[in-house]
Steps between C-alpha positions, in 0.01 A plus 500: 500500500432142606752369244760748626454385861518137392819569308655674799404209726649241264819705475534504879431128527755422227768706675440314826534165321817613321670610823391189692623268223830687472569493874374151589498301177224412251352201689203613713516174700836612634438876496216613726525862387454394139213269593334791678551734203357241261199443724428873508524512121260210462252657743505810278435289188838574350545281189717191542727608214571832675592317819731260321672783309562686826653190659723453195613862508576482870699179465746672269368434153426870459731789581220728625432269793832600648406868503229472764567516872273484801509793743309558822406849619388580853307795632200638682155616397276738697423392853832320543400210275805300390532416130721241336522545122645227279601602149666338199684746279755538224587851622529538876559876484175556311300276730644652817415849379145399407436321830642792698276742306189290572575486873547877513192573288271298724618618844739212556872476558754263347732349759840335498558129453394315815264774617186284497603158368523365854126562540419235237571132450477291183236231528317249285131593486213300353149646497203262501135594449339469843167395351645204313687313770458377857754662733596174673557328165708792379703512822581129474608527137706813571680326787584208270655756265720645778302824532533691826156653537146524365291805587185667382550816294171651388323250278817292452733282700866600496749215517853613586835329524870533437589599140645158422172335608299655216531205257410245769203702621365530147555128441324409825196713415492356147516147642212577736293645216494845657497783241681822583464856376870586493833366620835674513771671697432835658632734769279508809531777760605397851310796647237733355422871520136590556362774273179638646432810289387515139743773388807303606360181353452673164862622498631153579287332233586761236871451557465124472291533183758735347787265582317196363432696181871546437630276222800381702321427829407137553348496848421745780465375856359712783430453870182707535178389665204705378155428651245391242287815536798730455625297205163516324486878546859542379447313174155640421 
C-alpha cells in the first residue's frame, strides 16, 4: 500500500513538472511554476532522474508531455466552504466526471468557472520552524527577500509574498542561515468560513480527502476555519 501511494504521488509530481516545463520552458530560474514543481518533488524525495525525465518530456522531447493539461475546478463543500481543485489530466472528460462524482458523493456541489476563484489569491509561502529561529531575525531576512509578511501559524512562522518573490525569499533565508520546512506557491483564501460542528467538519474533510486521492488532482484549496477541538473530534 505504501509503495502504491508513493507511486501515485510521484506520478502527480511528474505531471506537474511536465506541464510547467511545457508552458514556461525547461529552465527553473526563468520559470517559477517549474521551480515550484521541482521543489515539491524534492521535498517528497522524488529521485533526481525522475525529475529530469519529467522536465525533458515537458520541454518537447517526449510526445506524451503534450497530452497533459491543467484544469481548475471550483465548488462548495458542506457549510458553504469554497474549494478550488487543481488537476493535471490527459482526459478532461474523465477527470470532470470523477470530480463531479466526488463532490456529489460527499455532500458538495461543483460550480461553474469563476464561482469561487475570486475568494483565493496565489501567494508565495515559506514555513519556518518557530522553535529554530528568532522572529526578529526571520522578519529582517524575509524583508530583504521582498516578502510581504511574517506571522505565527501554530508552531511555525509563515512568510508570505508575491509569487515572483519566492526565489528571492528562499535565497534571503538561505543567506541568513535560516532553515525552512517548505517553500512554494499556494492559493490562500481571502476570507474563511467557520465550521463549528463536528458533523459538517467531517463532511468537508472527507470530500477533500477523496479529491486528493484522485489520480488527476494535484492540489485542493479550501477556505474553512475549523477550531482545534472540532478538528480533533472530526478526524478521530
